[in-house]
N, CA, C and O of each residue as an XYZ file, in Angstrom:
780
protein
N      69.808     27.864     58.471
C      69.985     26.478     58.795
C      68.852     25.685     58.151
O      67.686     26.035     58.334
N      69.165     24.613     57.393
C      68.120     23.830     56.751
C      67.244     23.122     57.778
O      67.688     22.781     58.874
N      65.994     22.912     57.395
C      65.049     22.233     58.252
C      64.852     20.825     57.702
O      64.562     20.666     56.516
N      65.005     19.794     58.545
C      64.844     18.422     58.071
C      63.375     18.130     57.813
O      62.499     18.839     58.306
N      63.108     17.081     57.039
C      61.730     16.699     56.742
C      60.993     16.390     58.040
O      59.828     16.759     58.189
N      61.655     15.718     58.981
C      61.024     15.394     60.252
C      60.678     16.666     61.017
O      59.576     16.774     61.554
N      61.601     17.640     61.081
C      61.331     18.902     61.773
C      60.194     19.652     61.104
O      59.402     20.305     61.782
N      60.103     19.569     59.782
C      59.071     20.276     59.036
C      57.678     19.839     59.479
O      56.739     20.633     59.414
N      57.526     18.601     59.926
C      56.220     18.110     60.354
C      55.762     18.793     61.634
O      54.573     18.770     61.952
N      56.679     19.397     62.370
C      56.326     20.046     63.619
C      55.784     21.461     63.418
O      55.257     22.050     64.361
N      55.898     22.006     62.235
C      55.394     23.343     61.964
C      53.912     23.279     61.593
O      53.435     22.266     61.082
N      53.209     24.348     61.850
C      51.826     24.452     61.401
C      51.810     24.529     59.888
O      52.678     25.156     59.281
N      50.825     23.890     59.281
C      50.707     23.886     57.827
C      49.317     24.325     57.418
O      48.338     24.088     58.125
N      49.248     24.966     56.269
C      47.959     25.333     55.685
C      47.990     25.037     54.194
O      49.048     25.010     53.565
N      46.808     24.819     53.652
C      46.665     24.760     52.200
C      46.048     26.088     51.785
O      45.002     26.480     52.302
N      46.695     26.779     50.852
C      46.306     28.143     50.514
C      46.602     28.400     49.038
O      47.278     27.603     48.387
N      46.098     29.506     48.519
C      46.441     29.945     47.171
C      47.440     31.088     47.306
O      47.301     31.948     48.175
N      48.449     31.086     46.439
C      49.501     32.100     46.513
C      50.093     32.316     45.131
O      50.001     31.452     44.258
N      50.698     33.470     44.945
C      51.471     33.713     43.737
C      52.807     33.008     43.890
O      53.497     33.190     44.892
N      53.171     32.208     42.906
C      54.391     31.419     43.019
C      55.151     31.456     41.704
O      54.610     31.173     40.635
N      56.410     31.811     41.818
C      57.313     31.804     40.670
C      58.626     31.212     41.177
O      59.056     31.524     42.287
N      59.263     30.365     40.376
C      60.512     29.754     40.826
C      61.382     29.404     39.623
O      60.892     29.205     38.512
N      62.689     29.336     39.880
C      63.642     28.874     38.870
C      64.714     28.048     39.563
O      65.039     28.293     40.724
N      65.265     27.069     38.851
C      66.367     26.281     39.423
C      67.627     27.131     39.574
O      67.927     27.969     38.724
N      68.355     26.906     40.659
C      69.647     27.560     40.891
C      70.603     26.528     41.478
O      70.179     25.460     41.920
N      71.888     26.850     41.480
C      72.880     25.934     42.049
C      72.992     26.158     43.556
O      72.608     27.211     44.066
N      73.520     25.161     44.259
C      73.723     25.312     45.697
C      74.738     26.411     45.990
O      74.645     27.075     47.022
N      75.707     26.613     45.095
C      76.667     27.714     45.269
C      75.958     29.056     45.259
O      76.303     29.960     46.021
N      74.965     29.179     44.390
C      74.210     30.431     44.289
C      73.432     30.697     45.574
O      73.401     31.829     46.057
N      72.809     29.668     46.126
C      72.021     29.801     47.357
C      72.888     30.276     48.508
O      72.433     31.060     49.341
N      74.125     29.814     48.568
C      75.017     30.144     49.684
C      75.860     31.396     49.458
O      76.627     31.788     50.337
N      75.728     32.028     48.289
C      76.487     33.243     47.981
C      75.705     34.467     48.461
O      74.724     34.868     47.835
N      76.142     35.052     49.566
C      75.444     36.202     50.146
C      75.485     37.436     49.254
O      74.664     38.338     49.417
N      76.429     37.493     48.312
C      76.558     38.659     47.437
C      75.748     38.541     46.144
O      75.641     39.505     45.386
N      75.186     37.371     45.895
C      74.428     37.170     44.652
C      73.085     37.880     44.741
O      72.414     37.827     45.772
N      72.698     38.543     43.661
C      71.381     39.176     43.640
C      70.333     38.108     43.322
O      70.632     37.099     42.684
N      69.116     38.346     43.771
C      68.063     37.358     43.587
C      67.789     37.204     42.096
O      67.633     38.207     41.399
N      67.726     35.968     41.588
C      67.679     35.743     40.143
C      66.324     35.953     39.476
O      66.253     35.963     38.247
N      65.245     36.122     40.245
C      63.929     36.364     39.653
C      63.649     37.858     39.729
O      63.743     38.446     40.806
N      63.305     38.488     38.598
C      63.016     39.929     38.634
C      61.822     40.239     39.545
O      60.839     39.498     39.571
N      61.923     41.333     40.282
C      60.823     41.778     41.135
C      60.493     43.217     40.809
O      61.381     44.016     40.511
N      59.210     43.547     40.866
C      58.758     44.899     40.557
C      59.074     45.840     41.713
O      59.354     45.390     42.824
N      59.031     47.121     41.458
C      59.238     48.104     42.531
C      58.113     48.000     43.554
O      58.331     48.260     44.737
N      56.906     47.622     43.109
C      55.794     47.442     44.042
C      56.078     46.299     45.012
O      55.836     46.413     46.214
N      56.586     45.213     44.479
C      56.927     44.053     45.299
C      58.008     44.450     46.304
O      57.928     44.096     47.480
N      59.014     45.183     45.841
C      60.097     45.614     46.718
C      59.587     46.538     47.823
O      60.019     46.433     48.971
N      58.658     47.454     47.471
C      58.103     48.374     48.466
C      57.409     47.610     49.584
O      57.681     47.847     50.761
N      56.521     46.699     49.226
C      55.824     45.921     50.259
C      56.801     45.073     51.064
O      56.640     44.917     52.275
N      57.806     44.529     50.402
C      58.820     43.726     51.085
C      59.573     44.572     52.116
O      59.795     44.124     53.241
N      59.959     45.774     51.742
C      60.683     46.657     52.653
C      59.808     47.090     53.824
O      60.283     47.162     54.958
N      58.534     47.378     53.563
C      57.636     47.752     54.657
C      57.468     46.605     55.649
O      57.445     46.831     56.859
N      57.353     45.385     55.150
C      57.213     44.222     56.028
C      58.492     44.030     56.864
O      58.421     43.693     58.046
N      59.643     44.244     56.248
C      60.909     44.096     56.975
C      61.013     45.148     58.085
O      61.479     44.846     59.184
N      60.586     46.365     57.802
C      60.597     47.424     58.817
C      59.672     47.055     59.966
O      60.025     47.229     61.133
N      58.474     46.538     59.636
C      57.547     46.094     60.677
C      58.181     45.027     61.559
O      58.084     45.085     62.785
N      58.825     44.061     60.933
C      59.453     42.973     61.696
C      60.565     43.521     62.587
O      60.696     43.117     63.742
N      61.365     44.442     62.049
C      62.458     45.025     62.826
C      61.946     45.831     64.015
O      62.584     45.859     65.068
N      60.795     46.488     63.854
C      60.288     47.378     64.889
C      59.333     46.713     65.879
O      58.936     47.343     66.860
N      58.958     45.467     65.648
C      57.936     44.843     66.492
C      58.377     44.742     67.955
O      57.579     44.998     68.857
N      59.615     44.378     68.194
C      60.100     44.279     69.575
C      60.149     45.656     70.236
O      59.809     45.800     71.410
N      60.569     46.650     69.485
C      60.611     48.014     70.010
C      59.202     48.503     70.363
O      59.006     49.150     71.392
N      58.232     48.196     69.515
C      56.852     48.599     69.778
C      56.316     47.922     71.046
O      55.583     48.542     71.817
N      56.676     46.665     71.258
C      56.265     45.976     72.492
C      56.879     46.653     73.714
O      56.212     46.823     74.735
N      58.147     47.039     73.610
C      58.807     47.727     74.734
C      58.132     49.057     75.036
O      57.921     49.406     76.197
N      57.798     49.788     73.994
C      57.108     51.072     74.179
C      55.768     50.835     74.856
O      55.365     51.596     75.736
N      55.069     49.762     74.439
C      53.763     49.449     75.012
C      53.821     49.137     76.492
O      52.865     49.404     77.221
N      54.917     48.581     76.941
C      55.066     48.287     78.363
C      55.164     49.566     79.183
O      54.783     49.588     80.353
N      55.676     50.633     78.570
C      55.854     51.896     79.288
C      54.711     52.879     79.048
O      54.344     53.635     79.947
N      54.145     52.870     77.836
C      53.117     53.854     77.498
C      52.135     53.247     76.488
O      52.404     53.233     75.287
N      51.017     52.755     76.974
C      50.022     52.091     76.114
C      49.420     53.056     75.088
O      49.124     52.657     73.961
N      49.242     54.306     75.468
C      48.676     55.279     74.524
C      49.614     55.514     73.345
O      49.172     55.567     72.197
N      50.887     55.653     73.623
C      51.860     55.841     72.545
C      51.903     54.599     71.654
O      51.988     54.713     70.431
N      51.847     53.432     72.258
C      51.837     52.195     71.478
C      50.608     52.150     70.562
O      50.721     51.802     69.387
N      49.449     52.497     71.096
C      48.220     52.485     70.296
C      48.313     53.496     69.142
O      47.885     53.212     68.023
N      48.871     54.663     69.425
C      49.034     55.673     68.373
C      49.969     55.171     67.276
O      49.668     55.311     66.090
N      51.098     54.588     67.665
C      52.057     54.077     66.680
C      51.467     52.931     65.861
O      51.715     52.838     64.659
N      50.691     52.060     66.501
C      50.032     50.982     65.762
C      49.039     51.555     64.754
O      48.949     51.075     63.624
N      48.301     52.573     65.159
C      47.351     53.223     64.250
C      48.058     53.864     63.063
O      47.594     53.759     61.927
N      49.167     54.521     63.325
C      49.957     55.128     62.252
C      50.491     54.054     61.311
O      50.492     54.229     60.092
N      50.939     52.957     61.880
C      51.432     51.848     61.072
C      50.316     51.293     60.185
O      50.552     50.970     59.021
N      49.102     51.182     60.729
C      47.978     50.681     59.934
C      47.643     51.629     58.787
O      47.293     51.187     57.693
N      47.752     52.937     59.038
C      47.514     53.907     57.957
C      48.533     53.731     56.834
O      48.175     53.712     55.656
N      49.793     53.602     57.207
C      50.853     53.412     56.208
C      50.601     52.125     55.424
O      50.762     52.089     54.204
N      50.208     51.084     56.129
C      49.916     49.793     55.486
C      48.770     49.937     54.476
O      48.857     49.425     53.360
N      47.709     50.626     54.865
C      46.570     50.826     53.955
C      46.972     51.640     52.727
O      46.560     51.333     51.608
N      47.775     52.675     52.942
C      48.254     53.466     51.810
C      49.112     52.632     50.870
O      48.972     52.720     49.650
N      49.995     51.827     51.438
C      50.860     50.979     50.615
C      50.036     49.985     49.816
O      50.312     49.759     48.638
N      49.031     49.389     50.438
C      48.202     48.427     49.719
C      47.375     49.103     48.641
O      47.112     48.503     47.600
N      46.959     50.349     48.873
C      46.219     51.075     47.841
C      47.134     51.425     46.667
O      46.721     51.350     45.510
N      48.365     51.805     46.964
C      49.315     52.143     45.909
C      49.774     50.922     45.140
O      50.022     50.988     43.936
N      49.883     49.816     45.839
C      50.408     48.593     45.247
C      49.320     47.537     45.317
O      49.266     46.751     46.263
N      48.471     47.521     44.334
C      47.419     46.518     44.371
C      48.027     45.148     44.124
O      49.025     45.006     43.418
N      47.415     44.168     44.708
C      47.893     42.798     44.548
C      47.870     42.392     43.085
O      48.738     41.649     42.629
N      46.883     42.874     42.353
C      46.789     42.516     40.942
C      48.055     42.912     40.202
O      48.514     42.185     39.321
N      48.620     44.053     40.552
C      49.838     44.525     39.890
C      50.999     43.584     40.157
O      51.746     43.229     39.245
N      51.148     43.181     41.412
C      52.300     42.339     41.741
C      52.114     40.901     41.274
O      53.087     40.150     41.201
N      50.881     40.502     40.955
C      50.644     39.122     40.554
C      50.372     38.946     39.067
O      50.140     37.822     38.622
N      50.393     40.019     38.287
C      49.948     39.859     36.908
C      50.837     38.924     36.095
O      50.354     38.318     35.138
N      52.110     38.783     36.438
C      52.985     37.869     35.716
C      53.202     36.553     36.455
O      53.951     35.694     35.989
N      52.562     36.395     37.586
C      52.736     35.174     38.367
C      51.506     34.297     38.213
O      50.412     34.774     37.908
N      51.708     33.025     38.427
C      50.590     32.094     38.412
C      50.159     31.840     39.843
O      50.979     31.585     40.725
N      48.852     31.915     40.052
C      48.333     31.533     41.354
C      48.314     30.018     41.418
O      47.854     29.347     40.494
N      48.815     29.496     42.509
C      48.859     28.043     42.703
C      48.316     27.714     44.083
O      48.404     28.514     45.014
N      47.759     26.531     44.189
C      47.416     26.003     45.499
C      48.690     25.399     46.063
O      49.339     24.565     45.431
N      49.032     25.838     47.264
C      50.250     25.369     47.915
C      49.913     24.869     49.315
O      48.884     25.232     49.886
N      50.779     24.044     49.851
C      50.757     23.720     51.268
C      51.977     24.423     51.849
O      53.099     24.224     51.382
N      51.753     25.242     52.867
C      52.794     26.133     53.377
C      52.996     25.942     54.868
O      52.036     25.780     55.622
N      54.251     25.962     55.285
C      54.622     25.998     56.699
C      55.867     26.867     56.815
O      56.415     27.315     55.807
N      56.310     27.103     58.040
C      57.536     27.868     58.239
C      58.743     27.157     57.644
O      59.732     27.801     57.294
N      58.670     25.863     57.529
C      59.818     25.080     57.078
C      59.887     24.849     55.585
O      60.945     24.494     55.066
N      58.768     25.044     54.873
C      58.797     24.787     53.441
C      57.424     24.861     52.822
O      56.468     25.341     53.431
N      57.344     24.368     51.582
C      56.075     24.366     50.879
C      56.035     23.202     49.911
O      57.058     22.603     49.580
N      54.830     22.899     49.469
C      54.662     21.897     48.423
C      53.597     22.401     47.464
O      52.727     23.187     47.839
N      53.676     21.937     46.216
C      52.725     22.347     45.188
C      52.766     21.345     44.055
O      53.725     20.586     43.918
N      51.727     21.346     43.247
C      51.683     20.495     42.054
C      52.259     21.272     40.880
O      52.049     22.477     40.745
N      52.986     20.559     40.042
C      53.617     21.179     38.876
C      53.542     20.204     37.709
O      53.518     18.988     37.902
N      53.505     20.743     36.508
C      53.373     19.897     35.326
C      54.656     19.161     34.971
O      54.620     18.197     34.205
N      55.788     19.597     35.512
C      57.070     18.928     35.286
C      57.630     18.452     36.616
O      57.398     19.064     37.659
N      58.373     17.346     36.564
C      59.037     16.904     37.790
C      60.279     17.764     38.017
O      60.875     18.292     37.078
N      60.642     17.885     39.261
C      61.880     18.566     39.639
C      62.617     17.591     40.541
O      62.083     17.161     41.563
N      63.810     17.251     40.178
C      64.570     16.218     40.880
C      64.847     16.589     42.333
O      65.082     17.752     42.663
N      64.815     15.584     43.180
C      65.205     15.768     44.578
C      66.636     16.293     44.622
O      67.493     15.860     43.852
N      66.879     17.232     45.533
C      68.203     17.829     45.672
C      68.373     19.118     44.887
O      69.334     19.854     45.113
N      67.451     19.408     43.959
C      67.536     20.633     43.156
C      67.223     21.848     44.038
O      66.249     21.839     44.792
N      68.044     22.878     43.940
C      67.794     24.135     44.650
C      66.961     25.036     43.758
O      67.100     25.025     42.535
N      66.079     25.829     44.396
C      65.211     26.752     43.670
C      65.263     28.130     44.303
O      65.359     28.264     45.523
N      65.197     29.162     43.454
C      64.901     30.513     43.916
C      63.392     30.639     43.808
O      62.812     30.286     42.782
N      62.748     31.140     44.860
C      61.289     31.162     44.940
C      60.807     32.574     45.243
O      61.253     33.205     46.202
N      59.900     33.055     44.421
C      59.209     34.321     44.682
C      57.782     33.950     45.067
O      57.032     33.416     44.251
N      57.410     34.236     46.312
C      56.130     33.816     46.865
C      55.346     35.040     47.301
O      55.864     35.878     48.040
N      54.110     35.153     46.855
C      53.243     36.256     47.266
C      52.037     35.663     47.989
O      51.224     34.958     47.390
N      51.934     35.957     49.280
C      50.842     35.455     50.108
C      49.641     36.381     49.998
O      49.785     37.603     49.983
N      48.470     35.794     49.923
C      47.235     36.558     49.737
C      46.366     36.447     50.989
O      46.467     35.444     51.695
N      45.538     37.404     51.289
C      45.256     38.622     50.543
C      46.172     39.786     50.912
O      46.014     40.889     50.389
N      47.125     39.549     51.806
C      47.971     40.633     52.313
C      49.012     41.106     51.315
O      49.606     42.167     51.507
N      49.247     40.346     50.259
C      50.277     40.655     49.259
C      51.677     40.653     49.854
O      52.566     41.344     49.357
N      51.878     39.876     50.919
C      53.216     39.743     51.483
C      54.083     39.049     50.448
O      53.769     37.947     49.998
N      55.171     39.700     50.074
C      56.082     39.142     49.088
C      57.342     38.619     49.747
O      57.968     39.315     50.547
N      57.710     37.398     49.414
C      58.894     36.777     49.993
C      59.808     36.274     48.891
O      59.354     35.678     47.914
N      61.093     36.519     49.056
C      62.116     36.004     48.150
C      62.891     34.958     48.929
O      63.593     35.280     49.888
N      62.764     33.709     48.517
C      63.269     32.590     49.297
C      64.091     31.646     48.437
O      64.028     31.681     47.208
N      64.856     30.809     49.104
C      65.532     29.695     48.450
C      65.026     28.417     49.084
O      64.711     28.379     50.274
N      64.951     27.381     48.283
C      64.498     26.103     48.788
C      65.208     24.964     48.097
O      65.853     25.138     47.063
N      65.075     23.793     48.691
C      65.659     22.583     48.125
C      64.551     21.541     48.013
O      63.822     21.288     48.972
N      64.435     20.948     46.844
C      63.442     19.899     46.633
C      63.872     18.678     47.436
O      64.951     18.127     47.217
N      63.016     18.260     48.371
C      63.354     17.098     49.192
C      62.783     15.818     48.598
O      63.339     14.738     48.799
N      61.675     15.933     47.867
C      61.133     14.790     47.129
C      60.010     15.253     46.219
O      59.516     16.375     46.325
N      59.626     14.366     45.330
C      58.478     14.628     44.475
C      57.799     13.308     44.174
O      58.417     12.244     44.221
N      56.522     13.395     43.865
C      55.778     12.199     43.478
C      54.885     12.568     42.296
O      54.529     13.731     42.111
N      54.535     11.571     41.510
C      53.718     11.799     40.323
C      52.379     11.104     40.478
O      52.276     10.057     41.118
N      51.341     11.707     39.876
C      50.039     11.049     39.873
C      49.722     10.542     38.469
O      50.503     10.750     37.540
N      48.593      9.886     38.317
C      48.231      9.279     37.033
C      47.927     10.308     35.955
O      47.918      9.971     34.771
N      47.677     11.557     36.340
C      47.395     12.617     35.368
C      48.654     13.314     34.868
O      48.573     14.233     34.053
N      49.804     12.887     35.344
C      51.053     13.503     34.914
C      51.450     14.724     35.715
O      52.405     15.413     35.355
N      50.729     15.010     36.807
C      51.105     16.113     37.688
C      52.113     15.610     38.711
O      52.125     14.430     39.062
N      52.942     16.504     39.176
C      53.990     16.155     40.121
C      53.831     16.997     41.380
O      53.729     18.221     41.308
N      53.810     16.335     42.530
C      53.784     17.033     43.811
C      55.226     17.270     44.221
O      55.979     16.328     44.466
N      55.601     18.548     44.292
C      56.960     18.954     44.620
C      56.997     19.393     46.083
O      56.227     20.267     46.481
N      57.875     18.803     46.884
C      58.032     19.155     48.297
C      59.377     19.847     48.491
O      60.421     19.325     48.101
N      59.334     21.025     49.098
C      60.514     21.882     49.223
C      60.723     22.275     50.680
O      59.773     22.631     51.377
N      61.968     22.209     51.134
C      62.366     22.800     52.413
C      63.050     24.125     52.114
O      63.860     24.219     51.192
N      62.718     25.160     52.906
C      63.384     26.444     52.730
C      64.832     26.328     53.167
O      65.144     25.616     54.122
N      65.720     27.027     52.467
C      67.146     27.052     52.772
C      67.557     28.481     53.119
O      67.147     29.428     52.448
N      68.354     28.631     54.149
C      68.899     29.943     54.539
C      67.802     30.996     54.702
O      68.002     32.155     54.338
N      66.658     30.610     55.242
C      65.552     31.558     55.416
C      65.863     32.464     56.604
O      66.266     31.991     57.667
N      65.673     33.767     56.416
C      65.935     34.702     57.513
C      64.752     34.706     58.478
O      63.640     34.316     58.124
N      65.015     35.152     59.692
C      63.994     35.116     60.739
C      62.793     35.992     60.398
O      61.664     35.662     60.760
N      63.027     37.102     59.706
C      61.929     37.981     59.309
C      60.965     37.250     58.369
O      59.750     37.333     58.546
N      61.495     36.543     57.381
C      60.638     35.795     56.448
C      59.912     34.668     57.166
O      58.727     34.432     56.928
N      60.625     33.974     58.044
C      59.998     32.889     58.799
C      58.852     33.439     59.652
O      57.792     32.820     59.742
N      59.061     34.590     60.270
C      58.020     35.202     61.102
C      56.815     35.614     60.266
O      55.674     35.445     60.697
N      57.060     36.153     59.075
C      55.952     36.545     58.198
C      55.133     35.327     57.778
O      53.905     35.394     57.722
N      55.798     34.230     57.485
C      55.085     33.003     57.119
C      54.284     32.498     58.322
O      53.118     32.129     58.184
N      54.913     32.484     59.498
C      54.222     32.010     60.701
C      52.981     32.853     60.979
O      51.925     32.318     61.316
N      53.109     34.150     60.838
C      51.972     35.046     61.070
C      50.867     34.774     60.059
O      49.692     34.722     60.421
N      51.240     34.600     58.790
C      50.250     34.307     57.751
C      49.526     32.994     58.065
O      48.303     32.916     57.943
N      50.271     31.971     58.465
C      49.670     30.671     58.784
C      48.694     30.814     59.947
O      47.579     30.296     59.885
N      49.097     31.504     60.998
C      48.224     31.669     62.160
C      46.967     32.468     61.818
O      45.873     32.115     62.260
N      47.111     33.539     61.038
C      45.941     34.323     60.633
C      45.002     33.504     59.757
O      43.782     33.590     59.899
N      45.567     32.712     58.854
C      44.766     31.863     57.984
C      43.993     30.830     58.812
O      42.805     30.603     58.582
N      44.679     30.207     59.775
C      44.016     29.211     60.616
C      42.920     29.851     61.468
O      41.864     29.246     61.657
N      43.144     31.054     61.984
C      42.124     31.750     62.768
C      40.912     32.063     61.889
O      39.771     31.920     62.328
N      41.158     32.484     60.663
C      40.066     32.767     59.724
C      39.267     31.499     59.437
O      38.037     31.534     59.399
N      39.963     30.380     59.235
C      39.290     29.105     58.976
C      38.428     28.699     60.171
O      37.306     28.227     59.990
N      38.946     28.879     61.396
C      38.174     28.541     62.596
C      36.918     29.394     62.687
O      35.843     28.888     63.009
N      37.050     30.710     62.401
C      35.879     31.593     62.441
C      34.846     31.154     61.411
O      33.654     31.101     61.711
N      35.296     30.838     60.198
C      34.372     30.406     59.149
C      33.692     29.098     59.536
O      32.496     28.932     59.300
N      34.436     28.172     60.124
C      33.843     26.904     60.561
C      32.828     27.123     61.677
O      31.782     26.475     61.700
N      33.135     28.041     62.610
C      32.194     28.347     63.680
C      30.932     28.988     63.112
O      29.823     28.661     63.533
N      31.102     29.901     62.151
C      29.949     30.549     61.522
C      29.075     29.525     60.836
O      27.850     29.616     60.912
N      29.668     28.554     60.169
C      28.899     27.504     59.518
C      28.171     26.655     60.553
O      27.035     26.236     60.330
N      28.816     26.404     61.671
C      28.211     25.617     62.736
C      27.010     26.324     63.351
O      26.027     25.681     63.723
N      27.091     27.648     63.458
C      25.989     28.406     64.057
C      24.827     28.584     63.090
O      23.702     28.834     63.522
N      25.078     28.459     61.784
C      24.016     28.712     60.818
C      23.081     27.504     60.671
O      22.009     27.634     60.080
N      23.464     26.338     61.195
C      22.607     25.149     61.062
C      21.614     25.049     62.177
O      20.820     24.108     62.213
């Protein structure tokens, strides 16, 4: 379900650096469940994507287990962390980002914005490959340009709402935003204590 510009303001937002690749697509393509994603992805990107999807699928089950047996929950979380560390060692972020450009983006659960050297017309649909750092979370998303503005240097601020985003991807973005904000608060507190 598309998120309106007004609803998008209700989501938490962060300004962050991320790997970003996108191409224009038609609205028919976005709504075709049988269409394969139009941006090539590496096997490393797919591996991390599949591991994240498994984590999202199992999170409710892990909470249920924790209600009955905290030791088993702690063991399973530890095992999950080991698998995560192994996956990150096998799939370095550098590998998944070597063909992508790092961009400063503003990100929320509802969409993203970024500066680009070319304008993209409002209403244009995009296929988006987004890699969040430092976790290397890879997301394959669709979005619609809701507006753009230009500055005096010829750069264009592109504002996008996500289209047909699945709950797993939305949850991964929400988690990334919350972790980023917690990190920023800790850094701000550390700066406050150092004076």
